[in-house]
C-alpha positions in Angstrom: 35.2 124.2 108.2 38.5 126.8 107.9 41.0 126.4 110.9 39.7 122.6 111.8 42.8 120.1 112.5 42.0 116.3 112.2 43.1 114.0 114.8 43.2 110.3 114.4 43.1 108.5 117.7 44.4 104.8 116.9 42.8 102.5 119.0 41.4 99.0 118.9 37.8 100.0 117.6 36.4 96.7 118.4 32.5 97.1 118.2 30.0 96.5 121.0 28.9 92.6 121.5 32.2 91.3 119.6 34.6 89.0 120.5 37.8 91.0 122.5 41.2 91.0 121.1 44.3 92.7 122.1 43.7 96.8 121.9 46.3 99.4 121.1 48.0 100.4 123.7 47.0 103.3 126.0 48.4 106.8 124.8 49.6 109.1 127.7 47.8 112.6 127.1 50.2 115.6 126.7 51.2 117.3 129.9 51.4 121.1 130.4 53.3 122.1 133.9 51.9 125.7 135.7 54.3 126.5 137.9 55.1 130.4 139.5 55.8 132.7 137.0 54.4 130.8 134.2 51.2 131.1 131.9 49.3 128.3 130.6 47.3 129.2 127.7 44.1 127.3 127.2 42.0 128.0 123.7 38.7 127.4 123.0 38.4 126.2 119.9 37.4 123.6 117.3 38.1 120.4 115.4 37.8 117.3 113.6 37.6 114.1 115.7 38.4 110.4 114.1 38.6 107.4 116.0 40.6 104.7 114.2 39.4 105.8 111.5 35.8 104.2 111.8 34.1 107.0 113.5 34.4 111.0 113.0 32.6 114.2 114.0 33.4 118.0 114.6 33.3 119.4 118.1 34.6 122.3 120.1 37.8 121.4 122.2 40.7 122.9 124.1 44.0 123.8 122.7 46.5 124.0 125.6 49.7 125.4 124.8 49.2 125.0 121.0 48.2 121.0 121.4 44.6 120.7 120.7 42.7 117.2 121.5 39.9 115.5 122.8 40.1 115.2 125.6 42.8 117.9 126.7 46.1 117.7 127.9 46.9 117.3 131.4 47.8 120.0 133.9 50.0 119.8 136.6 49.5 122.3 139.1 52.1 123.0 142.7 51.1 123.7 145.9 52.2 126.9 147.6 52.4 128.4 144.0 50.5 131.0 141.9 49.0 129.2 138.7 48.0 131.2 135.7 45.6 129.8 133.1 45.0 131.8 130.3 41.5 131.3 128.4 41.2 132.5 125.1 38.0 132.2 123.3 38.9 131.7 119.8 34.8 130.5 118.7 33.4 133.0 116.2 30.0 132.4 117.4 27.7 135.3 118.8 28.4 137.4 121.4 26.1 136.2 124.4 23.8 138.7 126.0 21.2 137.0 128.2 21.9 137.6 131.6 20.5 134.6 133.2 18.5 131.8 132.0 17.5 128.5 133.2 17.9 126.8 129.7 19.9 125.8 126.7 21.7 129.4 125.7 25.2 131.1 124.5 26.5 128.1 123.2 29.7 129.5 122.4 30.2 131.2 125.8 32.4 129.5 128.4 34.0 129.6 131.7 36.7 127.4 133.5 36.2 125.3 136.0 39.0 123.3 138.2 36.9 120.3 139.6 38.7 119.6 143.1 40.8 122.5 144.2 40.6 123.9 147.1 41.1 127.6 146.3 39.3 130.8 146.7 36.2 131.4 145.1 37.7 134.4 143.9 40.3 132.2 141.7 37.3 129.4 140.7 35.2 132.4 139.0 32.5 130.5 138.4 30.3 133.7 137.8 32.4 134.8 135.0 31.6 134.6 131.4 34.2 134.3 128.3 32.2 135.2 125.0 33.4 134.6 121.6 36.5 136.6 121.0 37.4 137.2 124.7 40.1 136.3 127.1 40.5 135.8 130.6 43.1 134.9 133.4 42.1 132.5 135.7 44.7 133.2 138.6 45.2 129.9 141.1 46.8 130.4 144.6 47.2 127.2 145.6 47.7 126.4 149.3 50.9 125.2 150.4 49.1 122.9 152.4 46.9 121.4 149.5 46.9 117.4 149.3 48.1 115.7 145.9 45.2 114.2 144.2 43.6 113.7 140.9 41.0 116.3 139.5 40.2 117.1 136.5 39.0 121.0 134.5 36.2 121.4 132.0 33.8 124.1 130.8 31.3 125.5 133.0 28.9 128.4 131.7 25.4 127.7 133.3 23.7 127.3 130.0 26.5 125.6 127.6 27.7 123.3 130.4 26.3 120.2 129.0 27.2 120.6 125.2 30.8 121.9 125.7 31.6 118.9 128.4 29.8 116.6 125.8 32.3 118.4 123.2 35.2 117.1 125.0 36.0 120.2 126.6 38.1 118.6 129.5 41.2 117.7 130.3 42.7 115.9 133.6 44.0 118.2 136.5 47.1 116.8 138.9 48.0 118.3 142.0 51.7 117.4 142.7 52.9 116.9 146.3 54.3 119.7 148.2 58.1 119.7 148.5 58.1 119.2 152.1 55.4 116.6 151.6 57.1 113.0 152.6 55.1 110.1 151.4 55.5 106.8 152.8 57.6 104.4 150.7 55.1 102.3 149.5 52.8 104.8 148.5 55.7 106.6 146.8 56.8 103.6 144.7 53.5 103.3 143.3 52.6 106.9 142.6 56.7 107.4 141.4 56.3 103.9 139.2 57.3 105.1 135.6 56.0 102.1 134.0 52.8 102.6 135.3 49.8 103.3 133.1 49.2 106.8 132.6 46.2 108.9 134.0 43.1 107.8 132.5 39.8 110.1 131.4 36.9 108.5 130.4 34.6 110.5 128.2 31.2 109.9 127.1 30.5 110.3 123.6 26.7 110.2 122.9 26.4 111.2 119.0 22.9 109.4 118.4 20.0 107.2 119.9 18.8 107.2 123.5 20.2 106.0 126.7 18.7 105.4 130.0 14.8 105.8 130.4 11.9 106.9 132.7 12.6 110.5 134.2 16.4 110.5 133.4 16.3 110.0 129.7 19.1 111.8 128.0 19.6 113.6 125.1 22.2 112.7 122.8 24.8 115.2 121.3 23.0 116.4 117.9 19.7 116.8 119.4 21.6 118.8 122.3 23.2 120.8 119.8 20.0 121.5 118.5 18.7 123.2 121.5 20.8 126.4 120.8 19.5 129.0 118.3 22.5 128.9 116.0 25.7 126.4 116.3 28.5 127.2 113.7 30.3 124.0 114.7 28.1 121.2 113.0 28.5 117.8 114.5 29.0 116.2 110.7 29.2 112.4 112.5 30.1 109.4 110.5 30.1 106.0 111.5 30.1 102.6 110.0 27.9 100.7 112.9 24.7 102.3 114.9 26.8 100.8 117.8 29.4 103.2 117.4 26.8 105.8 118.7 26.9 105.8 122.4 29.8 104.4 124.2 32.8 106.0 126.3 36.4 106.7 125.3 39.4 106.3 127.6 42.1 109.3 126.7 40.5 109.5 123.2 40.5 105.9 122.5 37.9 103.5 122.6 38.8 100.2 124.3 42.7 100.3 124.5 44.8 98.4 126.3 46.9 98.7 129.4 50.2 96.3 130.7 50.8 95.5 134.0 53.5 93.4 135.7 52.3 90.5 137.7 52.9 90.2 141.6 53.5 94.3 141.4 50.7 96.3 142.7 50.2 99.2 140.2 48.1 102.5 140.3 45.3 103.5 138.0 44.4 107.2 138.5 41.0 107.8 136.6 38.8 110.7 136.0 35.2 110.2 135.0 34.6 113.4 132.8 31.1 112.1 131.5 27.8 113.9 132.4 25.0 111.8 132.1 25.8 108.5 133.5 27.1 106.1 136.4 29.6 103.6 135.5 30.8 100.4 137.5 34.0 99.0 136.0 34.4 95.4 136.6 37.1 92.7 135.5 36.9 89.8 134.1 38.5 86.4 135.6 39.7 85.9 139.3 43.5 86.9 138.8 43.2 90.3 139.8 42.5 92.2 143.4 41.8 95.9 143.7 42.1 98.4 146.5 40.6 101.9 146.6 43.7 104.2 147.4 41.9 108.0 147.1 38.4 109.2 145.9 37.8 112.8 144.4 41.3 113.4 144.7 41.7 112.9 148.4 43.8 109.4 150.2 41.7 107.4 152.2 42.7 106.3 155.4 43.8 103.0 156.6 42.8 100.4 156.1 42.3 100.9 152.2 39.2 99.0 151.2 39.5 95.8 148.8 36.7 96.6 146.1 35.1 94.2 143.4 33.8 97.0 141.3 35.4 100.9 140.6 31.9 102.8 141.0 32.5 106.3 139.2 29.7 108.8 139.2 29.9 111.7 136.9 32.7 114.2 137.8 34.2 111.3 140.3 38.0 110.6 140.4 39.6 107.1 141.7 42.8 106.0 142.2 43.0 102.1 142.6 45.8 99.9 143.0 45.2 96.4 141.4 47.5 93.2 141.5 47.6 90.8 139.4 48.9 87.0 140.4 51.4 84.9 137.8 48.5 82.8 136.4 47.2 85.9 134.6 50.3 86.4 132.6 49.4 86.0 128.9 46.0 86.9 129.9 43.8 89.6 128.4 41.6 91.0 131.1 38.3 92.5 129.7 37.3 95.9 131.9 33.5 96.7 131.0 30.9 98.3 133.1 27.9 96.4 134.5 24.7 98.9 135.4 23.8 96.1 137.5 26.4 96.7 139.9 27.6 99.0 142.0 25.8 102.5 141.8 22.1 102.2 141.0 21.4 98.9 140.2 18.9 98.1 137.2 19.0 102.1 136.8 18.6 104.1 133.7 21.7 105.9 134.4 23.3 102.7 134.9 25.7 102.4 131.3 26.7 99.3 129.6 29.7 98.7 127.7 31.1 95.3 127.6 34.4 96.5 125.8 35.8 99.9 128.2 39.7 98.8 128.4 41.7 96.1 128.4 44.4 94.9 130.8 47.5 92.2 129.8 49.4 91.0 132.6 52.8 90.8 131.8 56.1 88.5 133.3 57.2 90.4 136.3 60.8 89.8 135.1 63.2 91.5 137.0 61.0 93.9 138.6 60.8 93.4 142.7 57.4 92.3 144.0 55.2 94.8 145.4 51.8 94.2 147.6 49.2 96.9 148.2 50.4 100.0 150.4 50.1 99.5 154.1 50.6 103.0 155.0 48.8 106.4 155.4 49.0 109.8 153.5 50.0 112.5 155.5 47.0 114.9 156.0 46.9 118.5 156.0 45.0 120.6 158.4 42.3 121.7 156.1 41.1 117.6 155.6 41.1 116.9 159.6 38.8 114.2 160.7 35.4 115.8 161.1 33.6 112.7 162.5 35.1 113.4 166.0 34.5 117.2 166.2 31.4 118.8 167.6 29.3 119.8 164.6 26.3 121.9 163.9 23.1 120.1 162.6 22.4 122.3 159.5 23.4 125.6 158.2 23.0 129.2 159.9 19.4 129.3 158.6 18.5 125.6 159.8 18.8 123.8 156.3 19.4 120.3 157.0 19.0 118.2 153.6 19.9 119.9 150.4 18.6 117.6 147.4 19.0 118.6 143.4 15.8 117.3 142.0 12.4 117.6 141.1 9.9 118.8 140.8 11.6 120.7 137.4 15.3 120.9 137.7 15.7 122.6 141.2 17.6 122.3 144.3 15.4 122.2 147.1 12.3 123.3 144.7 14.3 126.0 143.7 15.5 126.2 140.5 18.8 128.7 140.3 17.9 132.3 140.6 21.2 133.3 138.9 24.7 134.7 140.6 23.2 137.9 141.6 19.9 137.7 142.8 21.8 137.4 146.5 19.6 134.0 147.2 21.4 131.2 148.6 20.7 127.7 149.5 22.3 128.3 152.8 24.7 130.3 154.4 27.7 129.0 156.5 30.0 130.6 158.9 33.8 130.2 158.4 35.4 127.8 160.1 32.6 126.2 162.0 31.7 122.6 161.7 28.1 121.6 159.9 26.7 118.5 159.3 23.7 117.9 156.6 22.2 115.4 154.4 22.3 115.1 150.8 18.8 114.2 149.7 16.6 112.8 151.7 16.9 109.2 153.0 13.4 109.4 154.4 12.0 110.6 150.7 13.4 107.2 149.5 11.9 104.7 152.3 15.3 105.2 154.5 16.8 102.4 152.5 20.2 101.4 152.6 22.2 100.8 149.7 23.0 97.2 148.9 26.0 97.6 146.5 26.6 93.9 146.2 23.5 92.8 144.5 21.0 93.7 141.9 18.4 94.5 144.0 19.0 97.8 145.6 16.8 100.8 145.2 13.9 100.3 142.9 14.4 104.5 142.2 14.7 105.6 138.4 18.0 107.1 139.0 20.0 109.0 141.4 21.4 112.5 141.2 25.0 113.6 141.7 25.7 116.2 144.0 28.5 118.7 143.7 29.8 121.6 145.3 33.3 123.3 144.8 35.8 124.6 146.7 35.5 122.7 150.0 35.5 118.7 150.3 32.9 117.1 152.2 33.7 114.1 154.7 31.0 111.6 154.6 29.5 110.2 157.8 27.0 108.3 156.9 27.1 107.1 153.3 24.0 104.5 153.3 26.4 101.9 151.5 27.7 99.1 153.5 30.0 97.8 151.2 31.8 101.2 150.5 32.2 100.7 147.0 30.0 103.5 146.1 30.3 105.8 149.5 32.7 104.7 152.0 31.6 106.2 155.7 34.7 108.6 156.4 36.2 109.5 153.1 36.3 112.7 151.7 34.1 113.7 148.5 33.4 116.6 146.5 30.6 114.5 144.5 28.2 112.2 146.3 24.7 110.5 145.3 21.6 112.0 146.0 20.3 109.3 148.4 20.6 110.6 151.8 24.2 110.7 152.5 25.0 112.1 155.9 28.2 114.9 155.3 30.0 117.2 157.3 31.5 120.0 155.8 34.3 122.5 157.6 34.3 125.5 155.0 38.3 127.1 156.2 40.7 129.9 154.2 37.8 131.3 151.7 34.8 133.1 152.0 32.3 134.1 149.2 30.0 132.3 146.9 30.3 128.3 146.8 28.4 126.6 143.5 26.7 123.8 144.3 24.9 121.6 141.6 23.7 118.3 140.0 26.5 116.8 138.2 24.2 115.1 135.4 25.2 118.5 133.7 22.3 118.6 131.5 20.4 119.1 134.9 22.3 121.8 136.0 22.3 123.8 132.5 18.6 123.9 133.5 18.4 124.9 136.8 19.3 122.4 139.0 22.0 124.3 140.6 22.6 127.1 143.5 24.9 129.1 146.4 26.3 128.7 149.5 27.4 132.0 151.0 30.3 131.5 153.4 31.1 134.4 155.8 33.0 135.4 158.5 31.5 135.3 161.7 34.6 135.8 163.6 35.4 132.4 164.7 38.8 131.8 165.2 41.0 129.5 162.3 42.9 126.6 162.9 44.4 126.3 159.7 47.6 128.1 158.2 46.0 131.2 156.7 49.7 132.1 155.4 48.6 130.6 152.0 45.2 132.4 151.8 45.1 134.3 148.4 46.1 138.1 149.8 43.0 140.5 149.6 41.1 138.2 147.7 38.6 141.3 147.0 40.2 141.5 143.5 37.5 140.1 141.7 38.3 142.1 138.6 40.0 138.8 137.6 38.8 139.3 133.8 42.0 140.8 132.5 40.4 141.4 129.2 43.7 140.5 127.1 45.0 143.1 124.3 44.6 141.7 121.4 46.2 138.1 121.4 49.4 138.0 119.4 49.7 140.6 116.4 50.3 137.4 114.1 47.1 135.3 114.7 45.8 136.1 111.1 46.6 133.1 109.5 44.3 131.0 112.2 47.0 130.1 114.8 45.2 126.7 115.0 48.2 124.6 113.3 50.1 122.7 115.2 53.0 125.0 115.5 52.7 126.4 118.8 52.1 130.1 118.6 50.5 129.8 122.0 53.0 128.3 123.9 54.8 131.4 124.2 53.8 132.7 127.4 56.7 135.4 128.3 55.1 137.5 125.4 51.6 138.2 126.8 52.7 139.0 130.4 55.3 142.2 129.5 52.0 143.2 127.5 49.1 143.7 130.4 50.4 146.7 131.6 48.1 146.5 134.9 50.1 143.4 135.6 47.9 140.3 136.2 46.4 141.5 139.4 46.5 138.1 141.4 49.6 136.9 140.9 51.3 140.1 142.1 50.6 139.1 145.4 53.2 137.3 148.0 52.0 133.4 147.3 54.6 133.7 144.3 57.5 133.4 146.7 57.7 130.1 148.7 55.2 128.2 150.5 55.0 129.1 154.0 57.4 131.9 155.0 55.8 134.9 152.8 53.1 136.4 154.1 54.2 136.2 157.7 54.2 139.8 158.1 50.5 140.9 158.7 49.6 144.1 156.8 47.5 144.6 160.2 50.3 145.6 162.3 49.9 149.2 163.9 52.8 151.6 161.7 54.9 152.1 164.8 57.6 149.2 164.0 59.9 151.9 165.1 60.1 150.9 168.6 61.9 147.6 168.6 60.6 146.7 172.0 57.1 146.0 171.0 57.5 143.6 168.0 54.6 144.6 165.5 54.1 140.7 165.1 51.7 139.6 167.7 48.0 141.4 166.8 45.4 140.3 168.6 45.3 136.5 166.4 43.8 138.9 163.5 43.1 135.8 160.7 45.6 136.9 157.7 42.4 136.7 155.9 40.9 140.2 156.2 37.9 140.1 154.5 35.3 141.6 156.5 31.8 140.0 156.7 30.4 140.6 153.4 27.1 138.9 152.9 26.8 140.0 149.3 30.8 139.7 147.8 31.2 141.9 144.7 29.7 140.7 141.5 32.4 139.8 138.5 32.7 142.7 135.9 32.2 141.5 132.5 35.4 140.9 130.6 36.4 143.6 128.0 36.0 142.6 124.5 38.9 141.2 122.8 39.0 143.6 119.6 39.1 141.0 116.7 42.2 139.4 115.2 43.5 142.1 112.3 43.9 140.0 109.2 
């Protein structure tokens, strides 16, 4: 195929069910820093991927600032700044004309989602669509109070999410700590350790054959591609052994090795970017101990939980500290997945991979010993402890349980009605604390999950529930071990087995997307919307960091002819997309969201509220103390304005 670049990922491609040997060291992914005034360009393109010369396939992928890869580059964001991600769809497929469908459609249309960010729905723009040949700016106003954390970004167009996530259109997103945040010394040492393994993204490659069984059996990648009327990026898979068809990679490598030192606690930052399986990672031997430090991008409170497996449902992130003793020096520790531990014992969604990655424990040398952290990270205002708050049971229309599931692909038995149907799973008031259930424990016999044995639930599987914008705090996870769901922790993905959560919608009104994170289910209608509206309840969080007048939904800033030089397919390693300064002067309308005050320092800017009457002349009466009007001058609008479609990009002149 013209314009395709081949990428070879060197790894220890030990086939499943074979002996474990020392593998190639894990390679760090490229990093793009997104700060005030800068633009990170994300091109949607296609290319060939080769893993250790033993498996190859063609796929859609991202190219970040000119660097193509599966997975994509790490993007770093900073609290109190405005980050612009410029999505340029360089695919050449047909323009999508379907308004809404709960089916596989529009394979080359895409949406960018930043999974885990606490930003406005007007920044999230999930109701947008960028067709082949079009461009769109996503402008994120990161609150100054945003907690540092491990997140990810991925394709999210309803109808092509599964095929694009399976393609590898995903990358790690790291929110750095705000300059005013002081981490305790022991946490700081963990997260700033230059010798720690790089952040890891787990990508599921299901190129053929079947996985799972029962009602939750998954279609392989090639079958999924065949569900679309047309596909101009054929998979063309090639492998030596059929057992190479269905496995996970780590940063694009099969079974890589990471190095850690004995007696030195080391942080592993992991993202589960798969969309069809639960995984539970277990370590061989008894040399090492693990503690769970953060999950879904939010630190845990003390005491940190000692765990025997790392349970990750699709979309979940986990920051785990690992500490190995001196007896482990020279040992190769195997990290594998065990479907009989953790999430769903004997489930069709429990994935088995004997060789996920390996850990080589090195001598401590001159490195000072470091134990597990015993300090707690500072928590921002929007993540206060809700378990001690008075909460309203159910939302404003009385819904007390939200259940993605059957019959069919639906949420609370209603298939996704579309973004502009004015139909919501539930409505919530800004600044009110709510309590509701994810799934119905009674419908599953009211059982409590035993994650320490192979008994557990007898169900055929469990859906992963995810919603955007605001995290939820677990009140009752029905998991005594805390390995899968821990009471009191903050999550944005939880299993649908009757977990009781509390949610506090703050800062932002508008449409909030919820869906099953088995993304094949989402594409077929297991998705819905919450409506968050302003009911006049006073805010107790810092409103200064909210994007000013979030009404500019015309975020689909169409890029006028992406650089007049792309005739020779600007995909090669020469970094043409890297020069963001050129595109900035071109858009005369001055990219709407970047203009607002948030571009200045974190907290001070929006102090001058626009509400004070225009009588600033009389000095005796300062215009600052209006009647506690929250700086979100957004009137209660039950139906947020629809996002206009992007203007098609004129075809590049050859």
